[in-house]
VEXZA-866115 format. One record per residue: residue in one letter; z, x, y negated of N, C-alpha, C in turn. Coordinates in nm, 3 decimals, always signed. Each point is the difference from the previous one (the first is absolute). Layout:
<pts>
<code: a n.z: Z n.x: X n.y: Y ca.z: Z ca.x: X ca.y: Y c.z: Z c.x: X c.y: Y>
...
</pts>
This chain:
<pts>
<code: m n.z: +1.928 n.x: -4.035 n.y: +0.522 ca.z: +0.005 ca.x: +0.133 ca.y: -0.055 c.z: -0.045 c.x: -0.007 c.y: -0.146>
<code: t n.z: +0.075 n.x: +0.065 n.y: -0.087 ca.z: -0.031 ca.x: +0.001 ca.y: -0.141 c.z: -0.061 c.x: +0.134 c.y: -0.038>
<code: a n.z: -0.109 n.x: -0.006 n.y: -0.071 ca.z: -0.066 ca.x: +0.123 ca.y: -0.045 c.z: +0.067 c.x: +0.052 c.y: -0.126>
<code: t n.z: +0.004 n.x: +0.131 n.y: -0.013 ca.z: +0.053 ca.x: +0.064 ca.y: -0.120 c.z: -0.115 c.x: +0.067 c.y: -0.072>
<code: l n.z: -0.017 n.x: -0.038 n.y: -0.125 ca.z: -0.106 ca.x: +0.058 ca.y: -0.081 c.z: +0.050 c.x: +0.132 c.y: -0.060>
<code: i n.z: -0.075 n.x: +0.105 n.y: +0.018 ca.z: +0.035 ca.x: +0.131 ca.y: -0.052 c.z: -0.102 c.x: +0.038 c.y: -0.107>
<code: d n.z: +0.050 n.x: +0.037 n.y: -0.116 ca.z: -0.087 ca.x: +0.046 ca.y: -0.109 c.z: -0.020 c.x: +0.149 c.y: +0.018>
<code: g n.z: -0.112 n.x: +0.037 n.y: +0.060 ca.z: -0.027 ca.x: +0.140 ca.y: +0.032 c.z: -0.005 c.x: +0.090 c.y: -0.122>
<code: k n.z: -0.059 n.x: -0.048 n.y: -0.109 ca.z: -0.009 ca.x: +0.082 ca.y: -0.121 c.z: +0.138 c.x: +0.026 c.y: -0.058>
<code: a n.z: +0.084 n.x: -0.102 n.y: -0.003 ca.z: +0.136 ca.x: +0.017 ca.y: -0.053 c.z: +0.081 c.x: +0.092 c.y: +0.091>
<code: f n.z: -0.015 n.x: -0.017 n.y: +0.130 ca.z: +0.071 ca.x: +0.087 ca.y: +0.095 c.z: -0.042 c.x: +0.145 c.y: -0.019>
<code: a n.z: -0.132 n.x: +0.024 n.y: -0.012 ca.z: -0.051 ca.x: +0.136 ca.y: -0.019 c.z: +0.051 c.x: +0.061 c.y: -0.130>
<code: a n.z: +0.006 n.x: -0.081 n.y: -0.106 ca.z: +0.050 ca.x: +0.051 ca.y: -0.129 c.z: +0.147 c.x: +0.040 c.y: +0.011>
<code: r n.z: +0.081 n.x: -0.082 n.y: +0.068 ca.z: +0.142 ca.x: +0.035 ca.y: +0.020 c.z: +0.013 c.x: +0.126 c.y: +0.084>
<code: l n.z: -0.081 n.x: +0.012 n.y: +0.103 ca.z: +0.004 ca.x: +0.119 ca.y: +0.085 c.z: -0.035 c.x: +0.125 c.y: -0.080>
<code: r n.z: -0.104 n.x: -0.008 n.y: -0.084 ca.z: -0.038 ca.x: +0.115 ca.y: -0.084 c.z: +0.113 c.x: +0.036 c.y: -0.096>
<code: e n.z: +0.068 n.x: -0.100 n.y: -0.056 ca.z: +0.115 ca.x: +0.025 ca.y: -0.087 c.z: +0.111 c.x: +0.070 c.y: +0.077>
<code: d n.z: +0.028 n.x: -0.048 n.y: +0.121 ca.z: +0.105 ca.x: +0.060 ca.y: +0.083 c.z: -0.032 c.x: +0.146 c.y: +0.031>
<code: v n.z: -0.125 n.x: +0.028 n.y: +0.035 ca.z: -0.040 ca.x: +0.138 ca.y: +0.032 c.z: +0.015 c.x: +0.088 c.y: -0.124>
<code: a n.z: -0.045 n.x: -0.048 n.y: -0.115 ca.z: +0.013 ca.x: +0.077 ca.y: -0.124 c.z: +0.147 c.x: +0.028 c.y: -0.031>
<code: g n.z: +0.086 n.x: -0.098 n.y: +0.024 ca.z: +0.143 ca.x: +0.020 ca.y: -0.022 c.z: +0.057 c.x: +0.107 c.y: +0.093>
<code: e n.z: -0.042 n.x: -0.001 n.y: +0.126 ca.z: +0.047 ca.x: +0.101 ca.y: +0.095 c.z: -0.052 c.x: +0.138 c.y: -0.036>
<code: v n.z: -0.122 n.x: +0.008 n.y: -0.049 ca.z: -0.056 ca.x: +0.128 ca.y: -0.045 c.z: +0.083 c.x: +0.054 c.y: -0.115>
<code: a n.z: +0.033 n.x: -0.086 n.y: -0.096 ca.z: +0.081 ca.x: +0.042 ca.y: -0.115 c.z: +0.138 c.x: +0.048 c.y: +0.046>
<code: k n.z: +0.060 n.x: -0.070 n.y: +0.097 ca.z: +0.130 ca.x: +0.042 ca.y: +0.053 c.z: -0.009 c.x: +0.138 c.y: +0.065>
<code: m n.z: -0.106 n.x: +0.023 n.y: +0.076 ca.z: -0.018 ca.x: +0.128 ca.y: +0.068 c.z: -0.016 c.x: +0.112 c.y: -0.103>
<code: q n.z: -0.075 n.x: -0.028 n.y: -0.105 ca.z: -0.019 ca.x: +0.100 ca.y: -0.104 c.z: +0.132 c.x: +0.032 c.y: -0.068>
<code: a n.z: +0.078 n.x: -0.103 n.y: -0.033 ca.z: +0.127 ca.x: +0.020 ca.y: -0.070 c.z: +0.104 c.x: +0.070 c.y: +0.088>
<code: a n.z: +0.008 n.x: -0.041 n.y: +0.124 ca.z: +0.104 ca.x: +0.052 ca.y: +0.090 c.z: -0.032 c.x: +0.137 c.y: +0.057>
<code: h n.z: -0.127 n.x: +0.026 n.y: +0.024 ca.z: -0.037 ca.x: +0.122 ca.y: +0.073 c.z: -0.102 c.x: +0.088 c.y: -0.071>
<code: g n.z: -0.052 n.x: -0.046 n.y: -0.113 ca.z: -0.102 ca.x: +0.077 ca.y: -0.070 c.z: -0.130 c.x: +0.011 c.y: +0.077>
<code: v n.z: -0.024 n.x: -0.096 n.y: +0.088 ca.z: -0.119 ca.x: +0.002 ca.y: +0.085 c.z: -0.090 c.x: -0.119 c.y: -0.036>
<code: t n.z: -0.127 n.x: +0.029 n.y: -0.020 ca.z: -0.098 ca.x: -0.107 ca.y: -0.019 c.z: -0.080 c.x: -0.013 c.y: +0.128>
<code: p n.z: +0.014 n.x: -0.113 n.y: +0.069 ca.z: -0.078 ca.x: -0.017 ca.y: +0.123 c.z: -0.149 c.x: -0.005 c.y: -0.032>
<code: g n.z: -0.078 n.x: +0.038 n.y: +0.098 ca.z: -0.144 ca.x: +0.000 ca.y: -0.021 c.z: -0.075 c.x: -0.040 c.y: +0.124>
<code: l n.z: -0.121 n.x: -0.044 n.y: -0.021 ca.z: -0.087 ca.x: -0.042 ca.y: +0.109 c.z: -0.128 c.x: +0.081 c.y: -0.004>
<code: a n.z: -0.029 n.x: +0.069 n.y: +0.108 ca.z: -0.128 ca.x: +0.069 ca.y: +0.015 c.z: -0.085 c.x: -0.083 c.y: +0.094>
<code: v n.z: -0.118 n.x: -0.036 n.y: -0.045 ca.z: -0.091 ca.x: -0.083 ca.y: +0.079 c.z: -0.119 c.x: +0.086 c.y: +0.040>
<code: v n.z: -0.040 n.x: -0.011 n.y: +0.125 ca.z: -0.116 ca.x: +0.074 ca.y: +0.050 c.z: -0.107 c.x: -0.103 c.y: +0.036>
<code: l n.z: -0.114 n.x: +0.009 n.y: -0.063 ca.z: -0.113 ca.x: -0.088 ca.y: +0.028 c.z: -0.106 c.x: +0.082 c.y: +0.072>
<code: v n.z: -0.027 n.x: -0.037 n.y: +0.123 ca.z: -0.100 ca.x: +0.070 ca.y: +0.080 c.z: -0.125 c.x: -0.088 c.y: +0.006>
<code: g n.z: -0.111 n.x: +0.053 n.y: -0.045 ca.z: -0.125 ca.x: -0.075 ca.y: +0.001 c.z: -0.022 c.x: -0.070 c.y: -0.132>
<code: d n.z: -0.104 n.x: -0.084 n.y: -0.003 ca.z: -0.038 ca.x: -0.064 ca.y: -0.126 c.z: -0.009 c.x: -0.152 c.y: +0.011>
<code: d n.z: +0.087 n.x: -0.060 n.y: +0.079 ca.z: +0.003 ca.x: -0.144 ca.y: +0.012 c.z: +0.046 c.x: -0.062 c.y: -0.132>
<code: a n.z: -0.081 n.x: -0.086 n.y: -0.060 ca.z: +0.029 ca.x: -0.055 ca.y: -0.132 c.z: +0.129 c.x: -0.081 c.y: -0.002>
<code: a n.z: +0.024 n.x: -0.081 n.y: +0.102 ca.z: +0.122 ca.x: -0.080 ca.y: +0.005 c.z: +0.124 c.x: +0.089 c.y: +0.009>
<code: s n.z: -0.009 n.x: +0.107 n.y: +0.078 ca.z: +0.112 ca.x: +0.093 ca.y: +0.011 c.z: +0.026 c.x: +0.069 c.y: -0.133>
<code: a n.z: -0.106 n.x: +0.032 n.y: -0.072 ca.z: +0.015 ca.x: +0.066 ca.y: -0.130 c.z: +0.074 c.x: -0.090 c.y: -0.099>
<code: v n.z: -0.032 n.x: -0.129 n.y: +0.001 ca.z: +0.071 ca.x: -0.095 ca.y: -0.087 c.z: +0.146 c.x: -0.009 c.y: +0.041>
<code: y n.z: +0.025 n.x: -0.011 n.y: +0.130 ca.z: +0.136 ca.x: -0.009 ca.y: +0.052 c.z: +0.081 c.x: +0.123 c.y: -0.039>
<code: v n.z: -0.058 n.x: +0.118 n.y: +0.015 ca.z: +0.067 ca.x: +0.125 ca.y: -0.034 c.z: +0.026 c.x: +0.008 c.y: -0.150>
<code: r n.z: -0.097 n.x: -0.038 n.y: -0.080 ca.z: +0.018 ca.x: +0.001 ca.y: -0.146 c.z: +0.116 c.x: -0.090 c.y: -0.040>
<code: n n.z: +0.007 n.x: -0.119 n.y: +0.061 ca.z: +0.108 ca.x: -0.093 ca.y: -0.031 c.z: +0.137 c.x: +0.056 c.y: +0.042>
<code: k n.z: +0.007 n.x: +0.070 n.y: +0.113 ca.z: +0.125 ca.x: +0.063 ca.y: +0.043 c.z: +0.049 c.x: +0.098 c.y: -0.107>
<code: g n.z: -0.091 n.x: +0.082 n.y: -0.051 ca.z: +0.035 ca.x: +0.096 ca.y: -0.103 c.z: +0.047 c.x: -0.066 c.y: -0.128>
<code: e n.z: -0.069 n.x: -0.105 n.y: -0.042 ca.z: +0.038 ca.x: -0.071 ca.y: -0.122 c.z: +0.138 c.x: -0.063 c.y: +0.015>
<code: q n.z: +0.028 n.x: -0.060 n.y: +0.115 ca.z: +0.130 ca.x: -0.063 ca.y: +0.022 c.z: +0.111 c.x: +0.104 c.y: +0.005>
<code: a n.z: -0.026 n.x: +0.115 n.y: +0.061 ca.z: +0.100 ca.x: +0.107 ca.y: +0.004 c.z: +0.034 c.x: +0.046 c.y: -0.142>
<code: k n.z: -0.102 n.x: +0.022 n.y: -0.080 ca.z: +0.022 ca.x: +0.044 ca.y: -0.138 c.z: +0.073 c.x: -0.106 c.y: -0.081>
<code: a n.z: -0.035 n.x: -0.127 n.y: +0.019 ca.z: +0.066 ca.x: -0.109 ca.y: -0.071 c.z: +0.149 c.x: -0.008 c.y: +0.034>
<code: a n.z: +0.038 n.x: +0.045 n.y: +0.118 ca.z: +0.140 ca.x: -0.001 ca.y: +0.042 c.z: +0.074 c.x: +0.126 c.y: -0.045>
<code: g n.z: -0.069 n.x: +0.089 n.y: -0.071 ca.z: +0.064 ca.x: +0.122 ca.y: -0.049 c.z: -0.013 c.x: +0.119 c.y: +0.094>
<code: m n.z: -0.078 n.x: -0.016 n.y: +0.105 ca.z: -0.021 ca.x: +0.108 ca.y: +0.095 c.z: -0.122 c.x: +0.082 c.y: -0.043>
<code: h n.z: -0.013 n.x: +0.117 n.y: +0.055 ca.z: -0.124 ca.x: +0.074 ca.y: -0.021 c.z: -0.092 c.x: -0.030 c.y: +0.118>
<code: s n.z: -0.129 n.x: +0.020 n.y: -0.022 ca.z: -0.097 ca.x: -0.033 ca.y: +0.103 c.z: -0.114 c.x: +0.100 c.y: -0.005>
<code: v n.z: -0.046 n.x: +0.040 n.y: +0.118 ca.z: -0.115 ca.x: +0.090 ca.y: +0.010 c.z: -0.090 c.x: -0.052 c.y: +0.112>
<code: t n.z: -0.130 n.x: +0.008 n.y: -0.021 ca.z: -0.095 ca.x: -0.044 ca.y: +0.102 c.z: -0.085 c.x: +0.120 c.y: +0.044>
<code: h n.z: -0.006 n.x: +0.020 n.y: +0.130 ca.z: -0.086 ca.x: +0.104 ca.y: +0.059 c.z: -0.120 c.x: -0.072 c.y: +0.061>
<code: r n.z: -0.120 n.x: +0.040 n.y: -0.035 ca.z: -0.122 ca.x: -0.059 ca.y: +0.055 c.z: -0.066 c.x: +0.102 c.y: +0.092>
<code: l n.z: -0.021 n.x: -0.043 n.y: +0.124 ca.z: -0.061 ca.x: +0.088 ca.y: +0.100 c.z: -0.127 c.x: -0.066 c.y: +0.055>
<code: p n.z: -0.097 n.x: +0.081 n.y: +0.043 ca.z: -0.123 ca.x: -0.056 ca.y: +0.056 c.z: +0.027 c.x: -0.069 c.y: +0.134>
<code: a n.z: -0.088 n.x: -0.091 n.y: +0.038 ca.z: +0.013 ca.x: -0.074 ca.y: +0.125 c.z: +0.003 c.x: +0.092 c.y: +0.121>
<code: e n.z: -0.060 n.x: +0.118 n.y: -0.011 ca.z: -0.007 ca.x: +0.095 ca.y: +0.112 c.z: +0.131 c.x: +0.076 c.y: +0.020>
<code: t n.z: +0.101 n.x: -0.025 n.y: -0.082 ca.z: +0.127 ca.x: +0.070 ca.y: +0.010 c.z: +0.059 c.x: -0.018 c.y: +0.140>
<code: t n.z: +0.042 n.x: +0.110 n.y: +0.058 ca.z: +0.060 ca.x: -0.007 ca.y: +0.134 c.z: +0.148 c.x: -0.035 c.y: -0.011>
<code: e n.z: +0.055 n.x: -0.042 n.y: +0.112 ca.z: +0.143 ca.x: -0.030 ca.y: +0.004 c.z: +0.081 c.x: +0.124 c.y: -0.036>
<code: a n.z: -0.043 n.x: +0.116 n.y: +0.049 ca.z: +0.071 ca.x: +0.125 ca.y: -0.030 c.z: +0.000 c.x: +0.029 c.y: -0.150>
<code: e n.z: -0.113 n.x: -0.024 n.y: -0.066 ca.z: -0.008 ca.x: +0.023 ca.y: -0.144 c.z: +0.091 c.x: -0.096 c.y: -0.076>
<code: l n.z: +0.003 n.x: -0.125 n.y: +0.044 ca.z: +0.085 ca.x: -0.100 ca.y: -0.063 c.z: +0.148 c.x: +0.038 c.y: +0.018>
<code: l n.z: +0.037 n.x: +0.037 n.y: +0.120 ca.z: +0.140 ca.x: +0.038 ca.y: +0.026 c.z: +0.038 c.x: +0.125 c.y: -0.079>
<code: k n.z: -0.094 n.x: +0.091 n.y: -0.019 ca.z: +0.028 ca.x: +0.120 ca.y: -0.079 c.z: +0.033 c.x: -0.039 c.y: -0.144>
<code: l n.z: -0.075 n.x: -0.094 n.y: -0.056 ca.z: +0.026 ca.x: -0.045 ca.y: -0.136 c.z: +0.137 c.x: -0.068 c.y: -0.009>
<code: v n.z: +0.027 n.x: -0.091 n.y: +0.090 ca.z: +0.125 ca.x: -0.075 ca.y: -0.003 c.z: +0.119 c.x: +0.093 c.y: +0.024>
<code: g n.z: -0.017 n.x: +0.099 n.y: +0.086 ca.z: +0.109 ca.x: +0.091 ca.y: +0.031 c.z: +0.005 c.x: +0.124 c.y: -0.086>
<code: s n.z: -0.086 n.x: +0.006 n.y: -0.103 ca.z: -0.006 ca.x: +0.120 ca.y: -0.084 c.z: +0.128 c.x: +0.019 c.y: -0.080>
<code: s n.z: +0.011 n.x: +0.114 n.y: -0.063 ca.z: +0.117 ca.x: +0.028 ca.y: -0.083 c.z: +0.013 c.x: -0.108 c.y: -0.107>
<code: t n.z: +0.112 n.x: -0.004 n.y: -0.064 ca.z: +0.032 ca.x: -0.105 ca.y: -0.096 c.z: -0.116 c.x: -0.023 c.y: -0.096>
<code: p n.z: -0.053 n.x: -0.121 n.y: +0.000 ca.z: -0.109 ca.x: -0.030 ca.y: -0.094 c.z: +0.052 c.x: -0.005 c.y: -0.143>
<code: t n.z: -0.089 n.x: +0.010 n.y: -0.095 ca.z: +0.037 ca.x: -0.009 ca.y: -0.140 c.z: -0.067 c.x: -0.122 c.y: -0.059>
<code: p n.z: +0.078 n.x: -0.094 n.y: -0.052 ca.z: +0.146 ca.x: -0.007 ca.y: +0.006 c.z: +0.046 c.x: -0.032 c.y: +0.142>
<code: p n.z: +0.128 n.x: +0.030 n.y: +0.029 ca.z: +0.047 ca.x: -0.026 ca.y: +0.136 c.z: -0.004 c.x: -0.149 c.y: +0.034>
<code: s n.z: -0.031 n.x: -0.030 n.y: +0.122 ca.z: -0.010 ca.x: -0.139 ca.y: +0.043 c.z: +0.103 c.x: -0.028 c.y: +0.108>
<code: t n.z: +0.057 n.x: -0.119 n.y: -0.006 ca.z: +0.098 ca.x: -0.039 ca.y: +0.100 c.z: -0.063 c.x: -0.085 c.y: +0.109>
<code: g n.z: -0.129 n.x: -0.029 n.y: -0.014 ca.z: -0.068 ca.x: -0.078 ca.y: +0.102 c.z: -0.150 c.x: +0.021 c.y: -0.006>
<code: f n.z: -0.065 n.x: -0.015 n.y: +0.115 ca.z: -0.145 ca.x: +0.010 ca.y: +0.010 c.z: -0.054 c.x: -0.131 c.y: +0.054>
<code: w n.z: -0.116 n.x: -0.040 n.y: -0.046 ca.z: -0.072 ca.x: -0.116 ca.y: +0.052 c.z: -0.140 c.x: +0.048 c.y: +0.031>
<code: c n.z: -0.046 n.x: -0.019 n.y: +0.122 ca.z: -0.135 ca.x: +0.044 ca.y: +0.037 c.z: -0.088 c.x: -0.121 c.y: +0.027>
<code: s n.z: -0.117 n.x: +0.000 n.y: -0.060 ca.z: -0.100 ca.x: -0.103 ca.y: +0.024 c.z: -0.121 c.x: +0.071 c.y: +0.060>
<code: c n.z: -0.025 n.x: -0.025 n.y: +0.129 ca.z: -0.102 ca.x: +0.074 ca.y: +0.075 c.z: -0.094 c.x: -0.094 c.y: +0.072>
<code: p n.z: -0.116 n.x: +0.051 n.y: +0.037 ca.z: -0.087 ca.x: -0.079 ca.y: +0.088 c.z: +0.070 c.x: -0.023 c.y: +0.134>
<code: c n.z: -0.044 n.x: -0.097 n.y: +0.072 ca.z: +0.066 ca.x: -0.038 ca.y: +0.125 c.z: -0.038 c.x: +0.088 c.y: +0.119>
<code: r n.z: -0.071 n.x: +0.106 n.y: -0.024 ca.z: -0.036 ca.x: +0.089 ca.y: +0.111 c.z: +0.088 c.x: +0.124 c.y: -0.005>
<code: r n.z: +0.007 n.x: +0.071 n.y: +0.107 ca.z: +0.076 ca.x: +0.125 ca.y: +0.004 c.z: -0.099 c.x: +0.113 c.y: -0.010>
<code: a n.z: -0.007 n.x: +0.060 n.y: -0.117 ca.z: -0.100 ca.x: +0.103 ca.y: -0.026 c.z: +0.018 c.x: +0.123 c.y: +0.089>
<code: s n.z: +0.122 n.x: +0.026 n.y: +0.045 ca.z: +0.021 ca.x: +0.122 ca.y: +0.077 c.z: -0.012 c.x: -0.023 c.y: +0.151>
<code: t n.z: -0.030 n.x: -0.122 n.y: +0.043 ca.z: -0.010 ca.x: -0.028 ca.y: +0.142 c.z: -0.131 c.x: +0.060 c.y: +0.054>
<code: p n.z: +0.009 n.x: +0.086 n.y: +0.101 ca.z: -0.123 ca.x: +0.061 ca.y: +0.055 c.z: -0.087 c.x: -0.106 c.y: +0.066>
<code: t n.z: -0.129 n.x: +0.019 n.y: -0.006 ca.z: -0.092 ca.x: -0.092 ca.y: +0.065 c.z: -0.070 c.x: +0.072 c.y: +0.115>
<code: g n.z: -0.053 n.x: -0.080 n.y: +0.092 ca.z: -0.080 ca.x: +0.058 ca.y: +0.106 c.z: +0.079 c.x: +0.026 c.y: +0.118>
</pts>
């Protein structure tokens, strides 16, 4: 069996270029700028870095990006209300949620 060496940084750069190209095509063809809304629940430092990087990459590709920060005590119902709310400003074509691994709305006892 022969191993294939993959240059992850080069692959990621090509992928980012491809995404930026598709964003430009969407803008030209439909007048739509895709966007990413990220929801960060809680104050986990690693999640905050991850979320910040998502926003930076979206903007670098020509998309708009918005981050919603919610306290760790946020219930599932509150989170779903935000995600399902009326069109955010700017409008987003996708949501990414970074939450603690517990279900805040699960009853106990």
